C-alpha distance (Angstrom), angle and dihedral (degrees) to the residues before:
residue distance angle dihedral
M1 . . .
A2 3.68 . .
N3 3.74 115.3 .
T4 3.80 105.2 -173.6
A5 3.87 127.7 60.3
Q6 3.81 90.7 -116.0
A7 3.73 93.2 50.3
R8 3.78 90.3 49.7
K9 3.75 90.6 51.3
R10 3.84 90.6 46.1
A11 3.81 90.9 52.6
R12 3.93 89.3 50.2
Q13 3.74 90.4 49.9
S14 3.85 93.5 47.8
D15 3.84 91.7 51.1
K16 3.73 90.4 50.1
Q17 3.78 94.4 48.5
R18 3.71 93.9 45.5
D19 3.87 90.2 54.2
H20 3.62 88.3 50.5
N21 3.77 97.1 47.9
A22 3.80 89.0 47.8
S23 3.77 88.8 53.6
L24 3.76 91.2 53.4
R25 3.89 92.7 45.4
S26 3.85 87.7 53.8
E27 3.83 90.5 50.8
L28 3.76 87.7 51.6
R29 3.69 95.4 52.7
T30 3.76 93.8 44.1
A31 3.84 90.4 53.7
I32 3.81 91.1 51.2
K33 3.77 92.0 47.5
R34 3.72 91.8 50.1
V35 3.83 90.8 56.7
A36 3.87 91.4 44.0
K37 3.81 92.3 51.2
A38 3.83 90.7 50.5
I39 3.87 88.3 50.8
E40 3.73 89.3 50.3
V41 3.85 92.5 51.0
G42 3.78 88.2 52.4
D43 3.77 101.0 -127.2
K44 3.76 106.4 136.6
A45 3.72 97.1 -171.4
V46 3.75 93.0 51.3
A47 3.83 90.8 44.6
Q48 3.86 90.0 51.1
A49 3.82 92.7 51.2
A50 3.76 91.2 47.7
F51 3.84 91.4 48.9
I52 3.76 91.9 53.0
A53 3.79 91.4 50.3
S54 3.93 92.5 45.5
T55 3.81 91.0 46.4
S56 3.90 91.7 67.0
I57 3.87 91.1 45.7
V58 3.79 92.5 49.6
D59 3.73 91.7 47.4
S60 3.91 95.0 47.2
I61 3.80 90.8 50.0
A62 3.92 92.1 49.2
D63 3.86 87.6 47.4
K64 3.92 86.8 56.6
K65 3.85 89.1 50.7
I66 3.77 92.4 -120.2
I67 3.79 86.9 128.5
H68 3.81 128.2 16.2
K69 3.95 113.9 -96.0
N70 3.99 89.3 -120.8
K71 3.90 89.6 56.2
A72 3.79 87.1 50.5
A73 3.79 92.4 49.4
R74 3.80 89.3 46.6
H75 3.73 94.0 55.0
K76 3.85 94.0 45.3
S77 3.87 90.3 47.5
R78 3.89 94.6 50.3
L79 3.88 91.9 44.3
S80 3.80 90.0 50.2
A81 3.76 95.0 44.1
A82 3.98 87.5 52.1
I83 3.77 91.7 51.0
K84 3.89 93.3 48.5
A85 3.81 89.5 49.9
M86 3.88 91.9 56.2
A87 3.87 111.1 108.5
């Protein structure tokens, strides 16, 4: 347990920041799943629209350093390749 006032404040801030980061990470996963589901259904137009929407979410979360920029690029690349592979 934190003993000093500044350590108590830092612990409060860390809890708040961790909750916020978890929320953003959840938003990221949801965006990716939304595109994956559209690909699974087989509707290319819907998948493309979902991909465009999720791209901005992935980029903004990478900009905030919640995930690494290379991980964001990897997610976008895999989703894009899956959409292009659709018949």
